[in-house]
C-alpha positions as CSV (number, residue, x, y, z in Angstrom):
1,M,58.8,130.9,79.7
2,F,61.6,133.3,80.6
3,L,64.8,131.4,79.9
4,R,68.3,132.6,80.7
5,H,71.8,131.7,79.9
6,M,74.5,133.2,82.0
7,N,78.3,133.4,82.2
8,E,80.5,135.3,84.6
9,R,84.2,136.2,84.3
10,R,86.3,137.8,87.0
11,I,89.8,138.8,86.0
12,N,92.3,139.4,88.9
13,N,89.8,141.7,90.6
14,M,90.3,144.2,87.7
15,I,88.2,143.7,84.7
16,Q,84.9,141.9,85.5
17,S,82.1,141.0,83.2
18,F,78.8,139.2,83.4
19,E,76.7,138.0,80.4
20,A,73.3,136.6,80.2
21,K,70.5,136.1,77.6
22,S,66.7,135.7,77.7
23,I,64.5,134.3,74.9
24,G,61.7,136.7,75.5
25,K,58.5,135.7,73.7
26,R,60.2,134.4,70.6
27,P,60.2,130.6,69.7
28,E,64.0,130.4,69.5
29,Q,67.1,132.2,70.8
30,Q,69.0,133.9,68.0
31,D,71.5,136.0,70.1
32,S,75.0,134.9,70.8
33,T,77.7,136.3,73.1
34,G,81.3,135.5,74.0
35,S,84.3,136.8,75.9
36,L,88.0,136.0,76.1
37,E,91.0,136.9,78.2
38,L,93.7,137.5,75.6
39,G,96.8,138.1,77.8
40,N,98.9,141.2,78.2
41,G,95.9,142.9,79.9
42,F,93.6,142.6,76.9
43,Y,90.0,141.3,77.0
44,L,87.6,140.6,74.1
45,Y,83.8,140.8,74.2
46,V,81.5,140.0,71.3
47,L,77.7,140.0,70.8
48,A,75.7,139.1,67.7
49,D,71.9,139.3,67.1
50,G,71.0,136.8,64.3
51,M,68.3,136.9,61.8
52,G,67.0,134.7,59.0
53,G,64.4,132.2,60.1
54,E,64.3,129.4,62.7
55,R,67.8,128.0,62.0
56,G,69.5,130.8,60.2
57,G,69.6,133.4,62.9
58,L,71.2,131.3,65.6
59,I,73.7,129.8,63.1
60,A,74.7,133.2,61.9
61,S,75.2,134.7,65.4
62,R,77.1,131.7,66.7
63,T,79.3,131.5,63.6
64,V,80.2,135.2,63.8
65,C,81.0,135.1,67.5
66,K,83.0,131.9,67.2
67,E,85.1,133.1,64.2
68,F,85.5,136.6,65.6
69,M,87.0,135.2,68.8
70,A,89.1,132.6,67.0
71,F,90.8,135.3,64.9
72,F,92.1,137.0,68.1
73,E,93.2,133.6,69.6
74,N,95.3,133.1,66.4
75,N,96.6,136.7,66.3
76,P,97.9,137.6,69.7
77,D,99.8,140.8,68.7
78,M,97.8,143.8,70.0
79,D,99.8,146.6,68.4
80,D,96.9,147.8,66.3
81,P,93.6,147.0,68.0
82,A,91.4,148.8,65.5
83,K,92.9,146.9,62.6
84,L,92.5,143.6,64.4
85,L,88.8,144.3,65.0
86,E,88.3,145.0,61.3
87,Q,90.2,141.9,60.3
88,A,88.2,139.8,62.8
89,M,85.0,141.1,61.3
90,V,86.1,140.3,57.8
91,A,87.1,136.8,58.8
92,A,83.7,136.3,60.6
93,N,81.9,137.5,57.5
94,A,83.8,135.2,55.3
95,A,82.9,132.2,57.5
96,L,79.3,133.3,57.3
97,R,79.5,133.4,53.5
98,E,80.9,129.8,53.5
99,K,78.0,128.6,55.7
100,R,75.5,130.2,53.3
101,E,77.0,128.7,50.3
102,Q,76.9,125.2,51.8
103,D,73.2,125.3,52.6
104,Y,70.6,127.0,50.4
105,D,68.2,127.2,53.3
106,L,70.6,129.6,55.0
107,M,71.0,132.1,52.2
108,G,68.9,134.7,54.0
109,M,70.7,134.6,57.3
110,G,72.7,137.4,58.8
111,T,73.6,139.0,62.0
112,T,74.5,142.2,63.8
113,L,77.9,142.5,65.5
114,I,79.5,144.3,68.4
115,G,83.1,143.6,69.2
116,V,84.9,145.3,72.0
117,L,88.7,145.0,72.7
118,M,89.5,146.3,76.2
119,N,93.0,147.1,77.5
120,G,92.6,146.5,81.2
121,L,95.9,148.2,82.0
122,S,95.3,151.5,80.2
123,R,91.5,151.5,80.4
124,V,91.3,152.2,76.7
125,F,88.8,150.2,74.6
126,H,88.2,149.9,70.9
127,F,85.0,148.7,69.2
128,V,83.5,147.7,65.9
129,S,79.8,147.4,65.3
130,V,77.5,146.6,62.5
131,G,73.7,146.7,62.7
132,D,71.4,148.0,65.4
133,S,72.7,146.3,68.5
134,P,73.5,149.1,71.0
135,L,76.8,149.6,72.8
136,Y,76.3,151.8,75.9
137,Q,78.8,153.5,78.2
138,L,77.6,154.3,81.8
139,S,79.4,157.1,83.5
140,S,78.8,159.8,86.1
141,G,76.8,161.7,83.5
142,G,74.4,158.8,82.8
143,L,74.0,156.3,80.1
144,K,75.0,157.0,76.5
145,R,74.9,155.0,73.3
146,I,78.4,155.2,71.8
147,N,78.0,153.2,68.5
148,A,76.0,154.1,65.4
149,N,72.5,152.7,64.9
150,H,72.5,151.2,61.4
151,A,68.7,151.1,61.2
152,Y,66.1,152.8,58.9
153,I,64.5,154.5,61.9
154,E,67.4,156.9,62.0
155,E,66.5,158.1,58.5
156,L,62.8,158.4,59.6
157,K,63.9,160.5,62.5
158,K,65.6,162.9,60.1
159,M,62.5,163.1,58.1
160,V,60.5,164.0,61.2
161,A,63.1,166.7,62.1
162,D,63.0,168.1,58.6
163,G,59.2,168.2,58.6
164,R,58.9,165.6,55.9
165,M,57.1,163.2,58.2
166,H,54.6,163.6,61.1
167,P,55.9,162.2,64.4
168,E,52.9,159.9,64.7
169,E,53.9,158.3,61.4
170,L,57.2,157.3,62.8
171,K,55.6,155.0,65.3
172,T,53.7,153.0,62.6
173,D,56.0,153.0,59.6
174,P,56.5,149.4,58.6
175,A,60.2,149.9,57.9
176,R,61.1,151.5,61.2
177,N,62.7,148.3,62.5
178,D,64.6,147.4,59.4
179,I,68.4,147.5,59.6
180,T,70.6,149.1,57.0
181,S,73.7,147.0,57.6
182,A,74.5,143.5,58.7
183,L,77.0,140.7,58.3
184,M,75.5,138.4,55.6
185,G,78.6,137.1,53.9
186,G,78.8,139.8,51.3
187,N,79.5,143.5,51.2
188,I,79.0,145.2,54.6
189,E,77.1,148.4,53.9
190,E,78.0,150.3,57.1
191,V,80.6,149.7,59.8
192,D,81.2,151.8,62.9
193,F,84.6,151.9,64.6
194,G,85.3,153.8,67.8
195,T,87.5,154.1,70.8
196,G,87.1,155.4,74.3
197,I,88.3,155.1,77.9
198,L,86.6,153.8,81.0
199,E,87.0,156.4,83.7
200,S,86.8,155.3,87.3
201,G,83.4,153.7,87.9
202,D,82.4,153.6,84.2
203,R,80.9,150.5,82.7
204,L,80.2,149.2,79.2
205,L,77.0,147.4,78.2
206,L,76.8,145.4,75.0
207,A,73.3,144.5,74.2
208,S,70.9,143.2,71.5
209,D,68.0,145.4,70.6
210,G,65.6,143.5,72.9
211,I,66.9,145.7,75.8
212,Q,65.3,148.7,74.1
213,T,62.0,147.7,75.6
214,L,63.4,149.7,78.4
215,S,64.1,153.5,78.0
216,D,67.8,154.1,77.3
217,G,68.2,157.8,77.8
218,P,71.0,159.2,80.0
219,H,68.7,158.8,83.1
220,G,66.2,156.3,81.7
221,E,65.2,152.8,83.0
222,I,68.4,151.1,82.0
223,A,70.6,153.7,83.7
224,A,68.5,153.7,86.8
225,I,68.8,149.9,87.2
226,L,72.5,149.8,86.6
227,K,73.1,152.7,89.1
228,E,71.0,151.0,91.7
229,E,72.8,147.7,91.5
230,G,76.2,149.4,91.8
231,S,79.2,147.1,91.4
232,D,77.2,143.8,91.5
233,F,77.5,142.9,87.8
234,E,75.4,139.8,88.0
235,S,72.6,141.5,89.9
236,A,72.7,144.4,87.4
237,V,72.3,142.2,84.3
238,L,69.6,140.0,85.8
239,A,67.7,143.0,87.0
240,L,67.7,144.4,83.5
241,L,66.4,141.1,82.1
242,D,63.7,141.0,84.8
243,A,62.7,144.5,84.0
244,V,62.3,143.6,80.3
245,A,60.2,140.6,81.2
246,D,58.0,142.7,83.5
247,K,57.0,144.9,80.6
248,E,55.1,141.8,79.2
249,E,55.5,142.8,75.6
250,P,53.6,140.2,73.5
251,Y,56.3,139.9,70.9
252,Q,59.3,140.6,73.1
253,D,62.5,139.9,71.2
254,N,65.5,138.0,72.5
255,T,67.7,140.0,74.8
256,A,71.5,139.5,75.3
257,L,73.7,141.5,77.6
258,I,77.4,141.7,78.4
259,F,78.2,144.1,81.3
260,V,81.9,145.1,81.6
261,G,83.9,147.2,84.0
262,Y,86.3,147.3,86.9
263,G,85.0,145.2,89.8
264,N,86.7,147.1,92.6
265,E,85.1,150.5,91.7
């Protein structure tokens, strides 16, 4: 069954977002999302893709989203957005460690993270990301992933480029889907921080890796669907989820999406 969870936020006809999730062909939903209006023109978006068994994945992603947002609710000063994102990540990771220590069955749980802090007045956004969940920016030039991919496949691609691996081996390597960094309550191996600006008509798409059933090049399937749906944020997100389902992948992963932009453009 193709199950969805949806949430829409419209902010003063300026910043608009729509978020939704599908379970795919997995027995449980382990992706979590959240969004907040913080005041003074700032908006927060967070997405986490959990891992660690039937209970652990969902608990990990929910815990991180909840604690990440709670940090910003308790720290309203937006003078240093990048520092706040880092501190929120650290707080969320600490909460995850506490959960793991309370329940031995959760010791293997962890999650990816994308956190985006958007200044709706200046159009500037800052982000933090850990893991393989993609953050895309859609612009007049097409779709571009703007965060690092903390996954072993990136090392395999380098091996192919260097001639140390045949391209066909890349498709079957058992480690190709392993991630090299995640929030697991301990040391975070790799963290990506970045900043950018949403030009007129630009959009941001936060996603879990389930979306990568669709091609994500500058003019791939994701870009084509988003362009076709224009400024209808709900239709765009639901069209992406439908397109993923239409692929009928036998082991389709959960897919979570948050689509963000200016609704009047």
